C-alpha positions, 0 to 999 in steps of 0.5 A: 130112942137110941140109947148109949148102949146102942140098944133101941128102946120104944117109948109110948105114953101110958093111958087109963081104961078110958084111953086118956093119957096118964102122962104126955108122950113129951113128958115120958120122952123128957124123963127118959132122956134125963134118965140116960143123959141127966148126969152129963155135964156138957150140952147134948148135940141135938139134931132132929131129922124130920119131914118138916111138920110144924107139930114135930118142931113144937114137940121138940121145943116142949121136950127140950125147951130150946131150939133143936137143929133140924135136918129135912129128911132126904127121903121125904124131900125126894118124894115131895119133889117127885110128886110135885114135878109130876104135875109141873113138868110138861112131859116125862122127858122134861120131868126126868131132866129136871129131877136129875138136876135138882137132886144133884144140887140138893144132894150137895146142899146147893138149895140156892142153885136148885131154886134158881133153876126152878124159877128160870129153867122150868116151864111149868104146866101147873103154876100152882104146883110150881109155886108150891115147890118153890115155896117148899124149898125156900121154907126149908132152905136152912134145913137142907144140908150137904147130904152127901157129906153127912152120908159119907160120914156114916150118919143117917139122912132120913127118919126111916128107923123111926118110921120102921118103929111105927110100922112095928108097933102099929102097922104090922099088927093093925093095918091088915085087910078087913081090920077096923080099930077104935082109938082106945083099942088101937092105942092099947094094942100098941102099948102091948106091942111096945112092951113086947119089943122092949123085952118087958113082956114077962115082967109085965104079965109074969113079974114073979117069974121074971124076978 
């Protein structure tokens, strides 16, 4: 969570000795937001940059109780396009040509032009993947914005910071060669890492000294 002081705080749901949630992550997040912004009179300008997963939208609705403006993460979209076009294009040259055009249009938020090109200018080697890509862009069309303008304004266009947070709390410690974790052990270790990253280690283990 990016706090008004620009400090970045990691949020996790507490668990009991059996690994069961004591509070849901949604409730913990809601409490943190109320703590930071509860005294604010004007409505928050809420924007979520996500990969488009339905579960994320459900969680946002649970936390805020209203629809949040969603922007499709540019990097996830780019990865999706490259992966599908590798199976759609008839050869490498065609793939490069198609991606160049599609990215140039989508970067400026021109999804309708990109879809028109896909439907009429792309000879598909794999029709199922071609239809999947068209369906993906049509489904997320309201969430595809002018990324160039947003980027020029100094605003983020991807969810990289959150993914980095996941890497710091889980990946770097738990995804090493030969490691195997049970759910309880993985979650418990992640909670300890969150405490460390938030600068709460001394307070957690040595409260008298921290005081």
